[in-house]
Structures are given as C-alpha cells and as structure tokens.
C-alpha positions as CSV (number, residue, x, y, z in Angstrom):
1,X,-39.7,-68.1,84.6
2,X,-38.1,-66.7,81.7
3,X,-36.5,-63.3,81.9
4,X,-37.5,-61.3,78.7
5,X,-34.3,-59.3,78.1
6,X,-34.2,-56.2,75.8
7,X,-31.0,-54.3,75.1
8,X,-31.1,-50.7,75.6
9,X,-28.6,-48.6,73.9
10,X,-27.5,-45.9,76.3
11,X,-25.7,-42.6,76.2
12,X,-22.3,-42.8,75.0
13,X,-19.9,-42.0,77.9
14,X,-16.4,-41.3,76.2
15,X,-13.7,-38.6,75.9
16,X,-13.5,-39.7,72.1
17,X,-15.4,-37.5,70.0
18,X,-16.7,-37.9,66.2
19,X,-18.4,-41.2,66.8
20,X,-21.4,-41.6,64.3
21,X,-25.2,-42.7,64.8
22,X,-24.1,-46.4,63.9
23,X,-23.0,-48.3,67.2
24,X,-19.0,-49.1,67.2
25,X,-17.7,-52.2,68.2
26,X,-17.8,-51.9,71.7
27,X,-21.2,-51.1,71.8
28,X,-22.0,-54.0,69.4
29,X,-20.6,-56.3,72.0
30,X,-22.0,-55.1,75.4
31,X,-25.3,-55.0,73.2
32,X,-24.6,-58.9,72.4
33,X,-23.8,-59.7,75.9
34,X,-27.2,-58.3,77.0
35,X,-29.3,-59.9,74.4
36,X,-28.3,-63.2,76.0
37,X,-30.3,-62.5,78.9
38,X,-27.4,-60.0,80.9
39,X,-29.5,-57.7,82.9
40,X,-26.7,-55.0,82.9
41,X,-23.5,-54.5,81.4
42,X,-20.8,-51.6,81.4
43,X,-17.5,-52.0,79.6
44,X,-14.4,-49.5,79.2
45,X,-11.3,-49.5,76.9
46,X,-8.4,-47.1,77.9
47,X,-5.6,-46.7,75.6
48,X,-2.9,-44.6,77.2
49,X,-0.9,-43.7,74.0
50,X,-3.9,-42.6,72.2
51,X,-5.1,-40.9,75.3
52,X,-8.7,-42.5,74.7
53,X,-11.2,-43.8,77.5
54,X,-14.5,-45.1,76.1
55,X,-17.3,-46.5,78.0
56,X,-20.4,-48.2,76.6
57,X,-23.6,-49.6,78.7
58,X,-26.5,-52.0,77.9
59,X,-29.4,-53.4,79.9
60,X,-30.8,-52.2,82.7
61,X,-29.4,-51.6,86.4
62,X,-33.0,-52.6,88.3
63,X,-35.4,-54.7,86.3
64,X,-38.0,-53.6,88.5
65,X,-37.5,-49.7,87.3
66,X,-35.7,-50.2,84.3
67,X,-33.2,-47.7,85.6
68,X,-30.1,-47.0,83.1
69,X,-26.6,-48.6,83.8
70,X,-24.0,-46.3,84.9
71,X,-20.7,-46.4,83.4
72,X,-19.3,-45.6,86.5
73,X,-21.3,-48.3,88.6
74,X,-19.6,-50.2,91.3
75,X,-19.6,-54.0,91.3
76,X,-18.1,-56.9,93.2
77,X,-14.9,-57.9,91.3
78,X,-14.4,-61.4,92.5
79,X,-11.5,-63.0,91.6
80,X,-9.6,-59.9,90.3
81,X,-8.9,-59.7,94.1
82,X,-6.5,-62.4,93.5
83,X,-4.2,-60.4,91.1
84,X,-4.0,-58.0,94.0
85,X,-3.3,-60.4,96.6
86,X,-0.2,-62.0,94.2
87,X,1.2,-58.4,93.5
88,X,1.5,-58.1,97.4
89,X,3.0,-61.5,97.7
90,X,5.7,-60.5,94.9
91,X,6.2,-57.0,96.6
92,X,7.2,-58.8,99.6
93,X,9.2,-61.6,97.7
94,X,11.2,-58.5,96.1
95,X,11.8,-57.0,99.4
96,X,13.3,-60.5,100.7
97,X,10.6,-61.0,103.3
98,X,9.1,-64.0,101.7
99,X,10.2,-66.4,99.2
100,X,8.1,-68.2,96.4
101,X,9.6,-71.5,97.5
102,X,8.7,-71.0,101.2
103,X,6.4,-74.0,102.3
104,X,3.0,-73.3,103.7
105,X,3.6,-74.7,107.1
106,X,6.8,-72.4,107.6
107,X,4.2,-69.3,107.8
108,X,1.1,-71.4,109.0
109,X,2.2,-74.0,111.1
110,X,-1.3,-74.7,112.7
111,X,-2.6,-75.9,109.2
112,X,-4.2,-79.2,109.5
113,X,-3.0,-82.3,108.2
114,X,-4.6,-85.7,106.9
115,X,-6.6,-86.7,104.1
116,X,-3.4,-86.6,102.5
117,X,-2.9,-82.9,102.8
118,X,0.6,-81.6,104.0
119,X,1.4,-78.1,104.4
120,X,5.1,-79.1,104.3
121,X,4.7,-80.1,100.7
122,X,3.0,-76.8,99.3
123,X,4.7,-73.8,98.3
124,X,3.8,-70.1,98.2
125,X,4.5,-70.3,94.4
126,X,2.1,-73.4,93.9
127,X,-0.8,-71.4,95.9
128,X,-0.2,-68.5,93.5
129,X,-0.4,-70.5,90.4
130,X,-3.3,-72.7,91.4
131,X,-0.5,-76.0,91.3
132,X,-0.9,-76.9,95.0
133,X,-3.5,-79.7,94.7
134,X,-5.9,-78.3,97.3
135,X,-9.7,-79.6,96.8
136,X,-12.0,-76.7,95.9
137,X,-15.3,-77.5,97.5
138,X,-18.6,-76.9,95.8
139,X,-19.9,-73.4,95.9
140,X,-21.7,-72.7,99.1
141,X,-24.6,-70.8,97.7
142,X,-25.7,-73.4,95.0
143,X,-29.5,-72.4,95.3
144,X,-31.3,-69.2,96.0
145,X,-32.3,-71.0,99.3
146,X,-28.6,-70.9,100.1
147,X,-28.2,-67.2,99.2
148,X,-31.0,-66.3,101.6
149,X,-29.6,-68.3,104.4
150,X,-26.1,-67.3,103.8
151,X,-25.9,-63.7,102.6
152,X,-25.1,-61.8,105.7
153,X,-22.8,-64.8,107.2
154,X,-19.4,-63.6,107.8
155,X,-16.8,-66.4,107.1
156,X,-13.6,-67.3,109.1
157,X,-10.8,-67.9,106.7
158,X,-9.5,-70.4,108.9
159,X,-12.9,-72.6,108.8
160,X,-12.6,-72.3,105.0
161,X,-9.1,-73.8,104.9
162,X,-10.2,-76.4,107.5
163,X,-13.0,-77.4,105.5
164,X,-11.1,-77.9,102.4
165,X,-8.4,-80.1,104.5
166,X,-11.2,-82.6,105.1
167,X,-11.0,-83.7,101.5
168,X,-8.3,-85.2,99.9
169,X,-6.0,-83.2,97.3
170,X,-6.9,-83.4,93.8
171,X,-3.2,-84.1,92.8
172,X,0.5,-84.0,94.5
173,X,1.5,-80.3,94.8
174,X,3.4,-79.3,91.6
175,X,2.0,-82.2,89.3
176,X,-1.2,-80.5,87.8
177,X,-3.5,-77.5,87.6
178,X,-6.8,-76.8,89.3
179,X,-8.5,-73.4,90.2
180,X,-8.5,-73.1,93.8
181,X,-9.8,-70.2,96.0
182,X,-8.8,-71.7,99.0
183,X,-5.2,-71.4,98.0
184,X,-5.7,-67.6,98.0
185,X,-7.5,-67.6,101.2
186,X,-4.3,-69.2,102.6
187,X,-2.1,-66.5,100.8
188,X,-4.0,-63.6,102.5
189,X,-3.3,-65.3,105.8
190,X,0.5,-65.7,104.8
191,X,0.4,-62.1,104.1
192,X,-0.7,-61.2,107.5
193,X,1.8,-63.4,109.0
194,X,4.6,-61.5,107.4
195,X,3.4,-57.9,107.8
196,X,1.6,-58.4,111.0
197,X,-1.8,-56.6,109.9
198,X,-4.6,-57.7,107.8
199,X,-3.8,-58.6,104.2
200,X,-6.5,-55.9,102.8
201,X,-4.6,-53.3,104.5
202,X,-1.6,-54.3,102.7
203,X,-3.3,-54.1,99.5
204,X,-4.7,-50.7,100.5
205,X,-1.4,-49.4,101.2
206,X,0.5,-51.0,98.6
207,X,-1.9,-50.7,95.5
208,X,-4.9,-48.4,96.2
209,X,-3.6,-45.5,97.9
210,X,-0.5,-45.3,95.5
211,X,-2.5,-45.5,92.2
212,X,-5.3,-43.2,93.6
213,X,-8.1,-45.8,93.3
214,X,-10.5,-44.3,95.6
215,X,-13.4,-46.3,94.1
216,X,-12.0,-49.6,95.2
217,X,-13.0,-50.8,98.7
218,X,-12.6,-53.6,101.0
219,X,-16.1,-54.1,102.2
220,X,-15.6,-56.2,105.2
221,X,-19.1,-56.9,106.7
222,X,-20.8,-54.5,104.8
223,X,-23.7,-56.3,102.4
224,X,-24.6,-53.4,100.4
225,X,-23.0,-51.7,97.3
226,X,-21.7,-48.1,97.1
227,X,-23.9,-45.8,94.9
228,X,-24.2,-45.9,92.2
229,X,-24.4,-49.6,91.0
230,X,-26.4,-52.1,89.2
231,X,-28.5,-54.7,91.2
232,X,-26.4,-58.0,90.8
233,X,-28.8,-61.1,89.6
234,X,-28.0,-64.6,89.8
235,X,-29.6,-67.7,88.1
236,X,-29.1,-70.8,90.2
237,X,-30.4,-73.3,87.7
238,X,-30.7,-73.3,83.9
239,X,-34.1,-71.9,82.9
240,X,-34.7,-70.7,86.5
241,X,-35.3,-67.0,87.7
242,X,-32.9,-64.4,88.2
243,X,-32.6,-63.7,91.9
244,X,-31.8,-60.3,93.1
245,X,-28.5,-61.0,95.1
246,X,-27.3,-57.4,95.4
247,X,-26.8,-57.7,99.2
248,X,-23.9,-60.0,100.2
249,X,-21.4,-60.4,102.6
250,X,-18.7,-62.5,101.0
251,X,-15.2,-61.1,101.2
252,X,-12.0,-63.1,101.4
253,X,-8.6,-62.8,99.9
254,X,-9.8,-65.1,97.0
255,X,-12.6,-62.6,96.2
256,X,-13.8,-59.8,97.9
257,X,-12.9,-56.1,96.8
258,X,-15.5,-53.8,95.2
259,X,-14.4,-51.5,92.4
260,X,-15.2,-49.8,89.2
261,X,-14.5,-50.4,85.3
262,X,-11.7,-47.2,85.6
263,X,-10.3,-48.5,88.7
264,X,-9.7,-51.9,87.5
265,X,-8.3,-51.0,84.3
266,X,-5.8,-48.6,86.1
267,X,-4.7,-51.0,88.4
268,X,-3.9,-53.9,85.5
269,X,-2.3,-51.3,83.4
270,X,-0.1,-50.2,86.1
271,X,0.8,-53.9,86.9
272,X,1.6,-54.8,83.4
273,X,3.6,-51.5,82.7
274,X,6.1,-52.1,85.5
275,X,4.7,-49.3,88.0
276,X,4.0,-51.8,90.7
277,X,6.3,-54.6,90.7
278,X,10.0,-54.8,89.8
279,X,10.9,-56.5,86.3
280,X,12.5,-59.8,88.3
281,X,8.8,-60.4,90.1
282,X,6.8,-59.3,87.0
283,X,8.6,-61.8,84.9
284,X,7.8,-64.4,87.7
285,X,4.1,-63.5,87.6
286,X,4.2,-64.0,83.8
287,X,5.8,-67.2,83.8
288,X,2.5,-69.8,83.0
289,X,1.6,-73.2,83.2
290,X,-1.3,-74.3,80.9
291,X,-4.9,-74.5,82.2
292,X,-7.5,-77.0,81.1
293,X,-11.2,-77.6,82.3
294,X,-14.0,-75.0,81.5
295,X,-11.3,-72.3,81.7
296,X,-9.3,-73.8,78.9
297,X,-12.5,-74.1,76.8
298,X,-13.2,-70.3,77.4
299,X,-9.9,-69.2,76.5
300,X,-8.1,-71.7,74.2
301,X,-4.2,-71.7,74.8
302,X,-4.5,-70.0,77.9
303,X,-1.8,-70.2,80.6
304,X,-1.6,-69.0,84.3
305,X,1.0,-67.1,85.9
306,X,0.9,-65.9,89.5
307,X,-2.2,-64.4,89.5
308,X,-2.6,-63.6,86.1
309,X,-3.8,-65.5,82.8
310,X,-2.1,-65.2,79.8
311,X,-4.4,-65.4,76.7
312,X,-3.6,-65.4,72.8
313,X,-5.0,-62.6,71.1
314,X,-7.1,-63.2,67.7
315,X,-5.0,-60.6,66.1
316,X,-1.7,-61.8,67.2
317,X,0.4,-61.7,70.2
318,X,-0.8,-62.4,73.7
319,X,-2.7,-60.3,76.4
320,X,-2.8,-60.7,80.1
321,X,-6.2,-60.9,82.0
322,X,-8.0,-62.2,85.2
323,X,-11.8,-63.1,85.3
324,X,-14.0,-62.6,88.5
325,X,-17.2,-64.3,89.3
326,X,-18.9,-63.5,92.6
327,X,-22.7,-64.3,93.1
328,X,-24.8,-61.9,90.6
329,X,-21.5,-60.3,89.1
330,X,-19.1,-61.3,86.5
331,X,-16.0,-59.3,85.4
332,X,-13.4,-59.8,82.7
333,X,-10.2,-57.9,82.3
334,X,-7.7,-57.5,79.7
335,X,-4.4,-55.6,79.3
336,X,-1.9,-55.8,76.2
337,X,1.9,-56.8,77.2
338,X,3.1,-53.6,77.7
339,X,0.1,-52.2,79.7
340,X,-0.8,-49.4,77.4
341,X,-4.4,-50.6,76.5
342,X,-7.0,-52.5,78.9
343,X,-10.6,-53.6,78.5
344,X,-12.8,-54.0,81.3
345,X,-16.2,-55.6,81.1
346,X,-18.7,-55.8,83.9
347,X,-21.8,-58.0,83.8
348,X,-24.7,-57.6,86.6
349,X,-26.2,-61.1,86.4
350,X,-24.3,-64.4,86.2
351,X,-26.6,-67.0,84.1
352,X,-26.7,-70.7,85.0
353,X,-23.9,-72.9,83.2
354,X,-25.5,-76.4,84.3
355,X,-24.2,-79.9,83.2
356,X,-24.1,-79.1,79.4
357,X,-21.5,-76.6,79.7
358,X,-20.9,-75.4,76.1
359,X,-24.3,-75.3,75.1
360,X,-25.7,-73.3,78.2
361,X,-26.5,-69.3,78.2
362,X,-23.9,-69.2,81.0
363,X,-21.2,-70.3,79.2
364,X,-22.3,-68.1,76.2
365,X,-22.1,-65.0,78.3
366,X,-19.2,-65.9,79.3
367,X,-17.5,-66.4,76.1
368,X,-19.3,-63.2,74.7
369,X,-17.4,-61.3,77.6
370,X,-14.0,-62.9,76.7
371,X,-14.5,-62.1,73.0
372,X,-15.5,-58.3,73.7
373,X,-12.1,-58.0,75.6
374,X,-10.3,-59.8,72.5
375,X,-12.0,-57.3,70.2
376,X,-11.5,-54.2,72.2
377,X,-7.3,-55.2,72.5
378,X,-7.2,-56.0,68.7
379,X,-9.1,-52.8,67.5
380,X,-6.9,-50.9,65.0
381,X,-4.3,-53.2,65.4
382,X,-4.2,-55.0,62.0
383,X,-5.0,-59.0,61.8
384,X,-8.2,-60.7,62.1
385,X,-9.1,-59.0,65.2
386,X,-8.9,-55.5,63.6
387,X,-11.5,-53.1,63.1
388,X,-14.2,-55.3,64.5
C-alpha cells in the first residue's frame, strides 16, 4: 500500500516576529521532509545570542484524523539517550569515581566470555566511542509481526548483553569503529555499579533536574507517550505500508528517553557551552575517530567522540550532533561549537531503507533531516549554507 502524503503548512509558532507570507528556510525544509512520505515533522531552532526560538511543523500527527502536528509534541528520542549516558559517565570521570581506561570486567566481572569476547580487553572509552568491536545484533523488530509480538516486552539489559556475546566481535577492541547499542547498555550497567542506583535516576539527578527539563522522561515499562504527541509510524519493508507503532516498551541505556524539541535543544546547548562538563571532560568527549558505513554516507567527513558526532558545516567549521532512531521516530539534533545555536528535527515516521541504501526513501528522509540541521546552523553566517 502506498501512503499518499500531502504536506500541510501549519501555523507558525515562534517568538520571532516580522515573518512574511513566503515560507522561510526552516519551513521549506520540514515541508520537503514531509513530501518524501514522512507523516509528521516538527523542528525547532534556538539562537541564544539572538534571543530567538523558532518552531515549524508539517504533515499530520495522526493519519486517521489528519490532526495537526504540535510543535510541543513528545517523541521517543532514541539514541540521543546515548549522549546523556556519556555525559553522566564523564561527570563520574571528572569526580575520580570512574576512569575512561577502566576495563569493563573491572565493573562487570560477570560479563560472559567466549566467542572471542573478553571484558578484560575492552575499556570504558571504547564503549563510549563505539570502538569496542562488540557485535551489534540485527534489530529484533524487523517486521510488523515482530512489533505486535514484542511491543510490550520488557527487556533485561543483562539478556541484551548476553545475546551479543554469542557472536564473535567484529574486530579487536580499539582497531575499528562500528556503532554498538550494546556498548551503551553496558555503560548503563557500569553507571549503576558506580553510583548504586539505576542509571536513568543518575541522568535525572545530574542532567534533567538541574536543567529544568520537565518534558523529558524515562518511560520504564510504560508503552504510551505523554500528551501532546504525534503517532509514530514504521515502514518495515520498501513500498510496504506504514504501521502505527506508537505504543512501545523499548527503553534501555542505548535508546530510551522521551522528550520534546525544546528540551533536547536545551540539553545539547548546555553540554557544548560547558554548563554540564568541565573543560577537561568536554575535550575528551570532542576527541573523535572517523566513522564509516551508512553513517559516513549520511554525514560525509563525520567523526565520533564520546557520545557525540562531529560533522562539517556547509558554511565552514564544525557542528556537534547525534541522531536517534527508535521504532516509528527519527530525530536529528545539531549544535554549534560554542553551544549558542541548536537545531532539532523530529520525524514521526521511519521509512524503510532497504538493501539499495542510497536510493531508498528511507535514506532520502534521513539525508533531508541532516540537511535541514545544516541549513539552520548555517543561516545568516555567510558561506555556502547562508540564507537558505
């Protein structure tokens, strides 16, 4: 079944006045993302120095009722959770309670060995930077049938790790780069051993409460999203139907929190402007290694630090970002080097990528979201990305 999608330009929500009737760059970008087949899009760009906070939306929050997308809607942030986990780890490093060169087995001695895996040879830094070599298993929810069967299942992080250990590592620790959700599940377990309480409580106490992020939640085993929210849709196969996957229990230290564009932007600006980390730990976070694969195709020239990507800006310089994909939702966030300007783009439909990656609608959707972040951060800066 082909979903026919009509992008709907909605009321402008912004503290910026004086915008004319013609769509601005941000509106054109969210409209373009919707036109690919994304059911709903919301984006927010904040510039602290200029005192501006702009939101734009496109598409529908519910295809059954054609409800408008709310610019304040909640969504599953997916792997943006990794940056929060990395921030907590670096806070503990700054306090001398943990070291980046600590080996995993020091904190999780029961980590199962075998099949070439060895917790004595993997460091905390390698988990943070996706250089551990731990094999990333195929997604459990690869089909609509998988979703209906597993959507309310609560997963034990120890089982997630044990399942990964049945596979040989992709490479020896420190000799390559490969994105690993399991590595961040392990980091959540290490945080809990250090502080003697759940890792998400530490995120709440160290990040969410001090920054006043009242719309960011750890959902635990709750399948519903807070109101308002757009419904999430997943296309499991190329040219297949969009499946409503709004209800889901899928929360661990690799991808779990719920949030809004406003809260996500505040967190990343506070991270890059030095509010959350000392200069020493922030410098460690921003020390990168090259990335490859599909991620390298989406963001040419990107590097990965400790829970953050560095990406070249089209107008010159670098921005810091992470993307998050969790069944039915995709999110991109980017922030300038000084933490002054942030751009957050949330999509409430994930289109299939398929085997022909770069020619799929799923890849086009991801690329359009990445380009919208670049445009927002380059706007009014001069160079090739200015004024778009």
